[in-house]
N, C-alpha and C positions, 0 to 999 in steps of 0.2 A: 763311383768316382771319389776319386781322393779329395782328401781336403785342399791340398795344392791346387789341384785342376778345377775345384767347385770356387776358389778364392779367383782362379785366373780367369772362368770363366764369367765370375759376378763384374770383376775389373773391367772387361771388355762389354759387360751389358751397360755398366756406367759411362764408360767412354761412351758407347751409343748414347745413350741418355742424355748426355753433355752435348752430344753433339745436336742429338735432335732440338734440346733446350734453344741453344745458340741458332742454329736453322731458322726455327718456327718463331724465335722474336726477331728476328733478320727478317721475315717474309710477311711477318706483321709490321712492323716498321713501314715496309716498300708498299704495303694497301693503304698505310696509315698517311702516308704521305700523298697518295694520287688521289685518296679520298679527300685532305684537307683540301687540296687544289681544286679538285672538282667544287667542293663546296665553297674557297673562294669565287672560282667562276660562276657560281649559281649566285652568291648572292651578290656579287657586284654586277651581275646580269639583272637581279629584278632592282638592284639600284638604279640603274643605267634605265632600265623601262620604267621607273617610279619618276625620277628627276624626267623623261621626253616629254610619259603624261602631264605632268605640272608646267613643264615650259610649254607646252600646248595649250593646255587650257589658260595658263595668263598670255599666251598671243591671241586664239580666242578673245579672252575680256580686252585686252587692250584694243585689237579691231572695234569689238562695239564700243568702249569710251570715244575711239575717234570717231566712228560715227555718229554718238551723239553729241560728240563737239564740232561737226559738220554741220551737224541740226541746229545748234547752238546756233553758232556762227550764221546760219542763214534768217530764225528767229530774233536776231539783235540787229540784222539788216534790216528786216520789215518793220522792228519796232523803233529803230533809227527813222523808217519813212513815215511810220506814222505819227511820231512826234512833229517831223517837220510839216505835216498837213494838221495838226492840231490848230482848231478854231476856239478855244478859249484855256483858262488857266487850270480848270477843271481835266479837259484832257490832256494838259502837258504833263501836270503833276504823276496822271494817272502810267502815259506813256513813259514817262521817267522812272518811276517805280519797278513797270515790267522790264525797263531794260535795267535797273540796275540788280533785279532779282534774277536775269539771265544772264548778266555777267559773273553774278557771284557763282551761280550753277558752273559758267563756263570754269569760271577759277578752280572750283573743287576737280571738276574733270580734268583739269590739265595738271593738278596735282596728284589726282590718282595715278593717271599717264607717269607721271615720271617716278613718282613710287613704285608702278609696275616694270618701268621699263628696269630700274634698280634691280630689282627681283629678279627678272626673266637675265640681269645678264650674271648676278650671282648663281642662278639654276645651269646656266648654260657654260658657266667654269666649273662645277663641280660635276657636271655631264661630262665634258672631256676630261677631267680629272677620273672620273669611274670608268669611262670608255677606256682610258689611257691603261689604268690597273687592268681592266679587263681582260684587255689585248696581249698585256706583259703575260697573265695568267694562260691565256691560251696558247699563244706560243710556247711556254713553258711545258704546259702539257701535252702540246702534237712534238716537240723535242724530244721530251721523255719518255713520254707513252710506248713506243717500241723497246726502247730499252728498260723499261720496269718490267714492258711485257717477260722480257727476256728474261730477266734478273729472277721474276716470279718463277718462268717456268723451270730455270735451273735449280731455285732454291727447291721448288715442290720434289724434282728428280732426285735431288739431294736426302731430301727427307723421306721416301719412298725407299730409297734404296737402305737408309739406315734400320727404316722401321724393318725389312725384309731380313736384316742383318739379323737384328734384334729376337725375330721371331723365332728364326732358325736356330740360334743359340738356345732360346726359350724352350722350343721344341721337347730338346732332350735334360732338361736341367732338373735340378730337384723343385718341384711345383709349392712346396710348404716354403721353402730357404727364398725363392723367388718371390713369393707371396710376402713375406716377411721385409726383403727388402723393399719391394714397391713401395709397401705400407708408410717404412719410415722415410721414404723418399717422398711421398706424397704428402708428408708434414716437415719435414725440413729440408726439402729440395734437392738432398741424397741422400743414397742409401748405404753409403760403405765412406768408412775413412780410414786415413794411413793410421799408424803408430808409429811415432819417432821418439827415441828417448823414453819410451814408456809412458808416452802421451799421447793422448788423441789431438788427430792435429784439424779436427771438426770442431769440438769445442771444448780445448786444451786442459782435460780435466785428467789427470795424474791417473794410472791406473796402477791398481795393486801390483808390487812386483811378484808376489805369486802367480800372479793371471800373465803377468809379461813374459812371465819365464815358461809358462806354459803355452804359451804361444810360439815360442822358438821352436818348441818341439812341432810345429804342425799337424798335430793330432785331432784338435776340437776347432771348431768356429767359437770365436767371442762376440758379445757385441759389448758398448760402450755401457757401462752402466748410466752413464748421462743422458746420454741423445740417444742411444737406441741403435745408431748406426753399426753396420756389420764391419769389423776391424782387421785390417792385413797388416803384417810388419812391411815398413816402408825398405827399401832396397838398403839405406846404411845401416839397419835396423837388426841383418840379417846374418845368422852367425857364421864363420869364416869357412869358408869351404863351400857354401850354401850357392847356389846357380842363381846370379843376378836378376829380380824380376823388373818388368818395366814401371818407370815412374809411375804414378797415380793421376788420375784427371783430376786436371787445375780444378775442376766442380769440387771434389772430395773435398778440397782443403778449406773449406769455411766454416763462417762462424755459424754457433749453433744459432 
């Protein structure tokens, strides 16, 4: 395989790698989005359950306090009747103290009920808010579920096609050169870089004039002495009369 053919094959592989990177990022974003929504649904569901449990407990406590209050009213009525039947001052004082104590307890229970009603109202308002937010998230998931699944399936299909195309190119390609390209790509994000006006467009280092001249002859491969990417001449740098090559992948023109 000629140097020119190797460069063109590597450029095709690099283009597929750039496509794969973009498609996998998009697929990851789709999955992250649905996972985020599912997490919100689960979190709000837990919040709703917690608030409902707290509200149920407060309603139960309120019922108990109301029961105690009714019992207290009954006891106060009995104390009042007892006071009416008192035969001497000592019995009257005792009955009066008993009634005052019952009324004190009654006032405390009323305050507790009033406070509990306020807390219940706050909890109910929070419950309504959390339930509404959860309903919105559930609706969004329901509306987007089919579309997201279709987009994910489409992306997975495209990724599979790109991988097959890459494997087909790699099958008959120089294995040592491909390993070198893959090693640089793993470290730098891209394994190739165009040379334009004697400069590596990836790391922007200026190449030695002799290297640039030798590249023009297309008889051997060169790597950037700075970023180690495999170099190829950008179309604008090709000599007059040489067939123009396609533009390099956008991902190849990146910072070091």
